[in-house]
Steps between C-alpha positions, in 0.01 A plus 500: 500500500355255256263761363785746451696245301203410285420865417865572437523244222148560374569868443835433332515646148695202370257211487757265343703479817374218716491547874792337678270339749168331442267685729142391530266792578281467801131442421393819681765724342272637221132493405387219274436596138116458513481755780699755302281442196192550715636829638592628155161402366326677789701816442416489131130457574503786751682722252250415228208572731646832610583606145308805381379320190352224713330756719363675195358173364344427839345845517355465150359156581346606829371826355312350208381206706364744756327694223314185395409391853405850611305570181308173541414591858386850397285372213348232722428758769333729248289214367400395852412858595295535184304179559446531876440766764847455650604856415196651671550278805863611535409866482212445742733341756754780449240771563379324815857464627560873440182588688350660188152352528353732241736361236436149633126545443563620145720200419239265650234653276722457194564137596125442529435649156780289350353178642153591374630563149706178505194301610298653218768404247507142629121468479516631146745219416237239595266621228778575255499155320127521425537857374806399301317209327202717419724777374698256286183352351356839423832614356541188284145521370530865421836451330370209282196702403715796404738282297208332317352837422832613355524173302150543356588853396817371326306222326245745368769738388712230331204290389676197652315302768829359637597847630240458776749300711810699398503719817458187717793332327713813548424489874597134514827577325576778749437265791728239346774761452475612863522142623807448285666813640426399858639153433821647363546769770387301802826312543729808495257689726506218753880494485550878518212583738676406826805700397283803427337463843846469657615814319189680621553421868872581458410843363263564792768396750762717330268802496426461873866435587422159654864407566746547789697823496834320472383320187395814314727663238761745629313807376181386676668380818551848649346610828150643522614859568274733310250228410141620455292474815226237470249368756692174537826688570332715769332200665825301498688794651242529779500125559877499549507791746547265794157564658365155586133604512524672162681206343242251628211715378650529152567126495135433580404717206670265259658670201235771505648714775461798271149532642669708773604756242317792355568598139862579419497861375762694312614778735766728357832323465367186669185310594267511798295220655286467812541179700223387735676296765346178636363493853777480759756696297560862601611779271788575738648155437515568126639852548777367722616270218529761226854405405420130469185574303699719260757223448222248442364734231849525343526866595723710723362611834460863390289387202217359714276720719237364739218728611165446672184599308164559665384139462552285809766226504638627169844610388570694182818405317665738258768319300729703278627388163854381553738798496224755431561694823859560400394697192469883525151653490579803285524874563272708721219705341663799669784453254311399187208746526615859532139621511424300813359701791423420863207554732576454869137457605350297214791348312725200552873481441599261216744302709557164333334168419362225716601139446218450254640775278219746578582863571549570871402856593524640854278771650689736732200704614512561877719199567822497699755270339779271619736310271774273632733222390859389496766735369541541123167342406348805327327670794597856406412449133156359589427787740640763265277389212194566718630846592574578134141423406371718784730781385295523180214634715599863551300524824722252687776644717804287591733518797768239458778369722738250338713365783723311260610802305609318185312734266201269447263790569705784351254543212245634753704816541254753361201276578527453875484798733746320731765256381742356758770266369757332722552223760652693792345586835460859383288377210291292741442810714383694194279208391346486847426872491348450156259234631422721799419771247245262350343473845477881530336526157265214584390670822449830317278328245306316769417833662379657174125563447304184410487427128832670424679327214875443515753396240681171567823521700728195473785453745740235373786349701718248318727279714289584803681237707787750525267740681368234738854389588642852553648532853528882506302700760383860483572776752214377721639145507237355266638245252430546133491123440357207692147372552402654833262786575801732537627429147442803279494322163289210631242729660480730197439200270236364736317833511490523120375141481227569754330798337687607188292316240187698596662820370716342225828516694663165428825326591683256271788305652752267343711272720724199458549173688225574758533419870311617807782747565524669159128478418283522816171312501278806549654673198479207262141429601406863440553462123192431290703366207770253602745377239782251526777393266712191563563434870709252691254341742129444553513709819622797293217438252254524789659827609473640149150386402328382817389158619179496298678542166765236577242253632306558177794399283720812472860381488755775428755290690478244219593752229853455367737776614676644198288312247157639590605864515200729480253221579287605797221355711232761573240506777271796437145589409645742246575224250270240348551175688316179398202423722588305812870592491682733734786601270617505141841455341602773254797526265566874500626703206862609527579866424871571517639825639559660159149421379354609835669837453326540163161417655569750780574769242159440346344538845690827558369637171146455630565706815594854589856531623559320830784609725657195660669535837750254637380523859236642731542867587578572863274808520731793434360846421348497152376754246135399449447705181817366342407145601153539347654627177742206506236231543292648218779402262410562137124467552308823412261425788457223756227384734539633852487143633798409282691806613445404866608146431820608331579751770455229761736274308748785468509565874284286722581692817432841344200429279370165630232670709400761240134514400321676214449818708874509577584481130240762414631736767859463377402584140232763547741713700713546184214523251528144365204341674338180368203524267245262349556331165243248375347502846822415688742724688836544326822699541633685193874483434496839328349673806752340738789594268378858480459518879847356548650749250321795665620392842857459380477839328383668819783336685750637252352854522515496877858390488594779257330766715 
């Protein structure tokens, strides 16, 4: 109550009105004045300390003070290293700790030579005073003699004997002048000298950045993202990986842990360095910490790749320039060079660039191919660019089944003898029959006389997981999909994988999001060239590329979905892979659908007309002469082997078993038999056309009669 009364009158706006009652405030009612002053003073001090200007002054003070202290330490260290063998001893200990005894022996030899030379210099100092006195005496005597000779010459010339000592007096005057100058300048030099030395060590400290990060200017206080890779940065990143044995070994090396490192080499859009790990540290431990190592190097995880070279206990780090992998690599040579040709047997497809920026070319000769990855990562574009290059070799025949049916392969109409486009079960049935047709052709070729040459036949199934997952069964109860011995598609693919490469019958498959159900183990392991785009898990990466590639550093599951479109990891002997590695990462060229159509048109111009069918024929009655005339297209003549191949593609069940005698019999009966041209049997279009016209004419006459 008393407090209420006191505050009531204290807060009254009219101070002239005296309170009606004299009320004495209680001693504990309010804080004493000194306490309030102390609180206000404390708040003011805290505010001043927290003020940005105060912080700026503190940063400037600490920064420049650190420059001086750090510069002094650096200069002292340099002087100590120059005068002693400390540098050699540090590097010797580092080489021993890294287990590199060859380098340790070299550093020990250098240390021995340094000590020998230092001892020789010190012994020379013992005799230096005697040599200095003798040299001074000889120099003084020679100088006086020369000056007297000059003086005598002047005296004779001037006929004045006093000129004999004129040169000596001039020398004395010069000495006096120098002494005067030193006397005048000595004081300022003594006063300014320490400040010049201070400025020198400050400049050294500033150049080396010998100050805490928080004390640096705002423009220099940014993070280290994109900073050049130096030995000290790599060693520090390895030290902080969290591997106790590695950390202890680097600590024992002193500040010379860079002895673990090979030379840092420019490699494309990044750098490459080999790291020899100390004893007790396995390469697997470093590989398992790729993300942490990348962060320690101020890079993103996808910008650091760890592989295993041939050297034991060594990891090879490839570190990209910050942001370089997000830049496009440019157009494909298929687009820029319209004169480009292909050679299935001897050539390599210009497919993209490796991480070092070198051209990555892939050989497709007698190699089955599998490419997989998550959806919408560029699988079809990467596979299509290989097929477009092959299409420039007119000998290569394509049979294509696109089980997505979005028009990605529509430009092969007129290039492929079979083109199936669609995702339904009916399309899977046709695709299965197409692959079974490859088996029939393969078996026909295997039964041909030894030494028979065959043109390449490429069966390509995009979105093959649709075929493996198809539940439909045929009239005999055999499923088209699945991974059992009764599965028609599975068994046809396995048969082609087993023996097709020997007679140039190859199978290319593209799948997405692989599992054991939609990509059976026996099929994926039958591919000689295995390619993977971004995947979700390490287990999927092992399905796509195999255990050996993943254990060797292949990591498609660490690619960024959506951001690393078109970037693939390849395990194949058809591409140049650095020694000791099991895979290589390639950034493939992107050819869009419109541009791919233009490339396909160039390929069509190099070939005779190709009739593309949408599905496999079911073996109805056919007109052999008309079919032969049809497969000849616009070519004036064609090799008999090519005619048989095109007839087989036209109707596998009708012509798949035809041989050269069968073709000869069919043509000789109408007077259009094959003949030799340049030593090879050919069929003439003109003869077949004439035989067809004569036959049709006879038919018309018979009808009229």
